[in-house]
N, C-alpha and C positions, 0 to 999 in steps of 0.2 A: 681865724685859727691863732692869731697872735696880736698882742697888745704892744707890741714893741715899735718904737718910732720907724718910719720909713726913711732910709738913709740911701742917697745915691750920689757920692763925693768922689773927687779925684783931683790930684795934681801931679806935677812932674819934678823929680829931683834926681840929679847926677851923683851928688856925694853927700852922705850924712854920717854923723857921729854914730858909735855904737849906742851911747844912752839915748839918742834921738830914735834909732831904730826899735828899742825898747819901749819907748814911750807910744810910738805908733801902733806897734802890735798890740800893746795893752789896751788900744783904742779900737780894736778891730779892723786896723788898716792891713792891706797886704800891697804886694807890687809885683809886677813883671817889668824887669828891666827898670827904666826910669819912671815908669807910669804906676803911681800909686793908687789905690781905690780902697772905697768899702761902700756895701751895699746891703740893704737888709732884705730885699725881696727881690727875686727873679723868676721870670716866666719863662717855661718850656713848653714844649709839644704837649707834655701830659699833665700842665697845670701849672699853678702858682706855687712857688717854694720860698719858705722863710728861711732865711740865711742865718746859720749859727756859728760864730768864730769860736774854735776850740783851743785850748792849751793844757798841758800836763805839767802839774805840779810835781816837780821831779823828786822832791823829799817823800813824796806818797806813793811814787811809782814802785810797783811790784810787778813781776812777770806771771802772767797767768800759765796754765797747764797747757793751752792751746799755743801761745806765745814760746814756750819752752820748745815745744815740738817743732815751730817753723825755725827755730836757731839750730836745731838738730839736723833738721832735714836739709840744710844748707851749708854744712860744716865743710864740703867739699869746695866751697867758692872761696877765691881769694877776694879779700876787702882790701881797697886802696881808698885813702881820704886824703885829699890834696886840694891846692888851689884850683878852682872851678875853670875851665877853659872848653871852648867848643871846636869840635874839629868834624870832619868827614863821617867818622865812625859814629860819633853821637849823632849828628844829623840823620845817618842813615838808621839808626835804631830807633830815633824819633819817628821817622816815615814808617816803619813797622809797628810801633806802638800805638799810632792814632788810628790804627785799622780797627781798635777795639771799640771806637766811638761811632755811634749812629745819629748823633746831632750835635751842633756846633763843633763841627770837626776841625781842628786848628790847622794852619797851613803850614806854619814853620816854628822850628824850636826858638826861633828869634822873637815868636809871639809871647814869650815867656820869659827868655834869658837874654840879658844883653850881650852885644858883640864881644865885650871883654868883662865878663861877669866876676873875675876875682875880687873887684873892689868897686863895682858900679851895682847899686849905689853904696854899698859897704862891703865889709869881709865877707867873701862867699867861698864855701869849700863844696867839693863835689864828692860824695860817697859812692864808690865804684864797685861792682861785681864782677869779677872775672870768672869764667870757665875755661880753664885750659887756655888763658891769656886771650879769649874771647869776651868782648864787654857783652854783658847780658842785661845789666841793670845800672842806673844812675839815678841820685838824687842830689838837687842842688840845695845847699843848706847855709842860710845867711847866719852870721855870727855877730850878736849884739854884746853889751856889757854884761847883762845878767841873764839873757835868754838866747836862744836859737829860734829859728824858724825855717821850715822847708817851703821853698818857693814851688818847685815841681819836681815830679819824678817820672821816669820812663823805664820801661823794661821790655825784654823780649816776650811778645804775646804768645809763643810755643812754651813757655814755662810757667804756665798759671799754676801748676801743682805744687810749685815752690813757695806761694804766696810771697812774692816778692815785693809787693807794696808794704806789707806788714814788716818783712824782714829789713827793709830799708828805713822804716821808721824806727825799729827796735835798734839799730845801728846808729841813726840820728841821736836816740835818746843816749845810748851808751858813750856817744862822743861828748854830748851836753854834760853828762855826768862827771866825764874824766876830766872836762875843764872847768868845774866848779859852777855850772849854770843853774839858775832857779827855776827856769820855765823853759819848756819846748813847744812851739807852735805848730801843730800839722796843718793847719790851714782850715778852710771852711768847711762846714757839711750843712745839712738842712734839718729842719724840724720834722719834716716828712721824710718817710724811708726813701733812699736813693742809694746810688751806687759808691757814695761816699760813707756810708753807715761803718766801714771797716775802720773808719778813724773813731768810733765812738767806743772801741773795745779795749780801752787802756786805761789801767789804774791810775789813780790820781788825776783824773779827768776833771776839767773846768769847762763851764760854757759862759759865752758872754751875750747878755739879753740887751746890749746896745747902752745900757747904763752901769753896769758892774758885773763882775764875774762871779759865779757860783758853782758849788761843787756840782758835779754830774755823775751819776752812777754809771759805770761800764755797762754796755749792752753785751 
């Protein structure tokens, strides 16, 4: 299926500079808390999947008709972007969110987010969605020198009609553009069809073949 090199690497880092984060993202690295990793192949119950790191060249990004509908659909929500922190409300939302998974079910939000995430391992914001002051979605967004990168997103599973995963990406893109960034990294997807295919639906998309970044047509 793939001629890409097989990678499975990791390291730990508590604090990195913005330019260092940019360098790592450009090499296909991601992190959960202090744990940094990159891997090109993963095995699931349904077979072998080939990992494809994605990023959006923000200079080439434009909204699609369906994404405009997502923005319109969520106009009633309040958006707050602030320094990231974890509290009981987010932990409870995470526990409801993880009910969506049928395999590799995560145990805790701290599997993905540091206990003090605002500066571990770099500046991290949270993009929060509030419905009548009730938190229904949050995405944790790293901030580098020339790029941003989403770590993890959680949202209320009863609100699937809102397409909150897409909406949180659009808000993260808007924040990145407002702050003059060049790239936004939405995370990994797979060459094969998967639940992460929604990340492939953005204009200006690029994929990493573990050697170089190449333009990719949005699906």
